[in-house]
C-alpha positions as CSV (number, residue, x, y, z in Angstrom):
1,X,15.4,28.3,-0.5
2,X,15.1,31.5,-0.4
3,X,16.4,33.0,-3.2
4,X,15.6,30.1,-5.1
5,X,11.8,30.9,-4.4
6,X,12.1,34.7,-4.9
7,X,13.3,33.9,-8.1
8,X,11.4,31.5,-9.1
9,X,8.2,34.3,-8.5
10,X,10.2,36.5,-9.9
11,X,10.8,34.5,-12.7
12,X,7.3,34.0,-12.5
13,X,6.0,37.3,-12.7
14,X,8.3,38.7,-15.4
15,X,6.6,35.7,-17.5
16,X,2.5,35.5,-16.7
17,X,1.4,35.8,-19.5
18,X,3.8,32.9,-21.8
19,X,3.1,31.0,-18.9
20,X,-0.7,32.1,-18.9
21,X,-0.4,30.8,-22.7
22,X,1.0,27.4,-21.7
23,X,-1.0,26.3,-19.5
24,X,-4.5,27.3,-21.8
25,X,-2.9,25.4,-24.8
26,X,-2.5,22.3,-21.9
27,X,-5.9,23.3,-20.4
28,X,-7.6,23.0,-24.0
29,X,-6.1,19.4,-24.6
30,X,-6.6,17.2,-21.1
31,X,-10.1,18.5,-19.9
32,X,-11.2,16.6,-23.2
33,X,-9.1,13.9,-22.0
34,X,-11.0,10.5,-21.2
35,X,-8.7,9.4,-18.0
36,X,-9.0,13.1,-16.5
37,X,-12.4,13.3,-17.1
38,X,-12.6,10.5,-15.0
39,X,-14.8,11.8,-11.3
40,X,-11.9,9.8,-10.1
41,X,-9.1,11.2,-12.0
42,X,-8.2,12.8,-8.4
43,X,-8.3,10.4,-6.0
44,X,-6.3,8.2,-8.1
45,X,-3.2,10.2,-9.0
46,X,-4.2,11.0,-4.9
47,X,-2.8,7.8,-3.9
48,X,-0.5,6.7,-6.0
49,X,1.6,9.5,-5.4
50,X,1.3,8.9,-1.3
51,X,1.9,5.2,-2.6
52,X,5.1,6.4,-4.0
53,X,6.2,8.9,-1.4
54,X,5.5,6.5,1.0
55,X,7.3,3.5,-0.1
56,X,10.2,6.2,-1.0
57,X,10.6,6.7,2.3
58,X,10.4,2.8,3.9
59,X,12.8,1.6,1.5
60,X,14.9,4.7,2.7
61,X,14.7,3.9,6.0
62,X,14.6,-0.1,5.4
63,X,18.1,1.4,3.6
64,X,19.1,3.0,7.3
65,X,20.0,5.9,4.8
66,X,17.7,8.0,7.2
67,X,19.2,7.4,10.6
68,X,20.8,10.7,10.9
69,X,17.7,12.5,10.6
70,X,15.3,10.2,13.0
71,X,13.7,11.9,16.4
72,X,14.0,9.0,18.0
73,X,17.6,7.9,20.0
74,X,16.6,4.3,19.3
75,X,17.1,4.8,15.9
76,X,20.4,6.7,16.1
77,X,21.8,3.9,18.4
78,X,24.2,2.1,15.0
79,X,23.4,-1.0,17.5
80,X,19.9,-0.5,16.3
81,X,18.5,-3.1,13.9
82,X,17.0,-1.5,11.2
83,X,13.5,-3.3,11.4
84,X,9.7,-1.7,10.2
85,X,6.5,-2.6,11.6
86,X,5.3,-5.7,9.8
87,X,1.8,-4.4,10.0
88,X,3.3,-2.2,7.0
89,X,2.8,-4.9,4.7
90,X,-0.8,-4.8,5.1
91,X,-1.2,-1.5,4.0
92,X,-2.3,-1.5,0.4
93,X,-4.9,-3.7,1.1
94,X,-6.0,-2.1,4.2
95,X,-5.5,1.1,3.1
96,X,-6.3,1.3,-0.4
97,X,-10.4,0.1,-0.2
98,X,-10.8,2.9,2.2
99,X,-9.2,5.7,0.7
100,X,-10.7,5.0,-3.0
101,X,-14.0,3.0,-1.6
102,X,-15.9,5.9,-0.1
103,X,-14.6,8.5,-3.0
104,X,-16.4,5.8,-5.5
105,X,-20.0,5.8,-3.7
106,X,-19.9,9.9,-3.6
107,X,-19.0,9.7,-6.8
108,X,-21.2,6.9,-8.5
109,X,-24.4,7.4,-5.5
110,X,-24.2,11.5,-4.8
111,X,-22.4,13.5,-7.7
112,X,-20.0,14.3,-5.2
113,X,-17.7,15.1,-8.1
114,X,-20.1,17.9,-9.5
115,X,-18.2,20.9,-8.3
116,X,-15.5,19.2,-10.8
117,X,-17.2,18.5,-13.5
118,X,-18.1,22.0,-13.8
119,X,-14.9,23.6,-12.9
120,X,-13.6,21.3,-16.6
121,X,-16.1,23.5,-18.8
122,X,-14.3,27.1,-17.9
123,X,-11.5,28.7,-18.8
124,X,-8.5,27.8,-18.0
125,X,-7.1,28.8,-14.8
126,X,-3.8,31.3,-14.5
127,X,-0.3,30.6,-12.7
128,X,-1.6,32.8,-9.9
129,X,-4.8,31.1,-9.6
130,X,-2.9,28.0,-9.5
131,X,0.2,29.7,-6.4
132,X,-3.0,30.7,-4.3
133,X,-5.7,28.0,-4.7
134,X,-2.2,25.4,-3.6
135,X,-0.8,27.4,-0.8
136,X,-4.6,27.6,0.2
137,X,-4.8,24.1,0.5
138,X,-2.1,23.0,2.0
139,X,-3.6,25.9,4.4
140,X,-6.5,24.8,5.3
141,X,-5.5,20.8,5.4
142,X,-2.9,22.1,7.9
143,X,-5.5,24.2,9.6
144,X,-8.6,20.9,9.4
145,X,-6.1,18.4,11.2
146,X,-4.8,20.2,13.6
147,X,-8.4,21.0,14.4
148,X,-9.0,17.8,14.5
149,X,-5.8,16.1,15.8
150,X,-6.2,18.0,18.5
151,X,-8.6,16.2,20.5
152,X,-7.3,13.4,19.9
153,X,-5.0,14.4,22.4
154,X,-6.4,16.5,24.3
155,X,-9.6,15.2,25.3
156,X,-8.4,12.4,28.2
157,X,-7.0,8.9,27.8
158,X,-10.6,7.5,26.7
159,X,-10.2,9.0,22.9
160,X,-7.0,8.6,22.5
161,X,-6.6,4.8,23.6
162,X,-10.3,4.3,21.4
163,X,-9.2,6.5,18.5
164,X,-5.0,7.2,18.3
165,X,-3.4,5.0,20.8
166,X,-2.9,2.6,17.2
167,X,-0.6,6.0,15.7
168,X,1.7,5.7,18.3
169,X,1.9,2.7,20.2
170,X,5.1,1.9,17.9
171,X,8.8,2.8,20.3
172,X,10.2,3.2,16.9
173,X,9.5,6.8,14.9
174,X,8.8,5.6,11.4
175,X,7.8,7.4,8.5
176,X,5.6,4.2,7.8
177,X,4.1,5.5,11.5
178,X,2.5,8.9,9.6
179,X,0.0,6.2,8.1
180,X,-0.7,3.9,10.5
181,X,-4.2,5.3,11.7
182,X,-7.7,3.5,12.8
183,X,-10.5,3.9,10.2
184,X,-12.2,6.5,12.0
185,X,-8.7,9.0,11.7
186,X,-8.5,7.1,8.1
187,X,-11.6,9.4,7.4
188,X,-11.2,12.8,9.3
189,X,-7.9,12.6,7.6
190,X,-9.5,12.3,4.0
191,X,-12.7,14.4,4.8
192,X,-10.0,17.2,6.1
193,X,-8.4,16.9,2.6
194,X,-11.9,17.3,0.3
195,X,-12.9,20.3,2.3
196,X,-9.7,21.6,2.0
197,X,-9.3,21.2,-1.3
198,X,-13.0,22.6,-2.0
């Protein structure tokens, strides 16, 4: 992994001008595209990507392909039935509106995506700016998530039972339990994402 990363960064450094020229061509093509210009383009991409990855893990777990990587001893037991939580089946109908609904309202009534609209009027980003923003976004998301998640475990059983116990209610630990959250947690999680990206 280190060799791959160093090679990638070295090649990017050597070919910075060529990469920036290609980014410029792509930027000029997509920034006027009506789908890309839509305020909810990025939330839709995020939700569709999340949907893809969470279902990939769902099917890998259902097929038993992730048992050897599980942190739950019960999951590693070959005699344990590989069943998934029944709550997960309603995810699409419960989660999708909770994620996209508030963003639609912010877009429609509060012009919350004005910074994105203004960014589309600017010149293309450089490859190093893209790298910096990805690394910065991941760092700040992790920081904000840590700062908001810590109180759920630190301020006594009342806060934990009201807002976070649902997330830890399964005896089996599954990847899909990542999204087993209360509406408050989902709101805070999305707020962390938006704040990090801003």
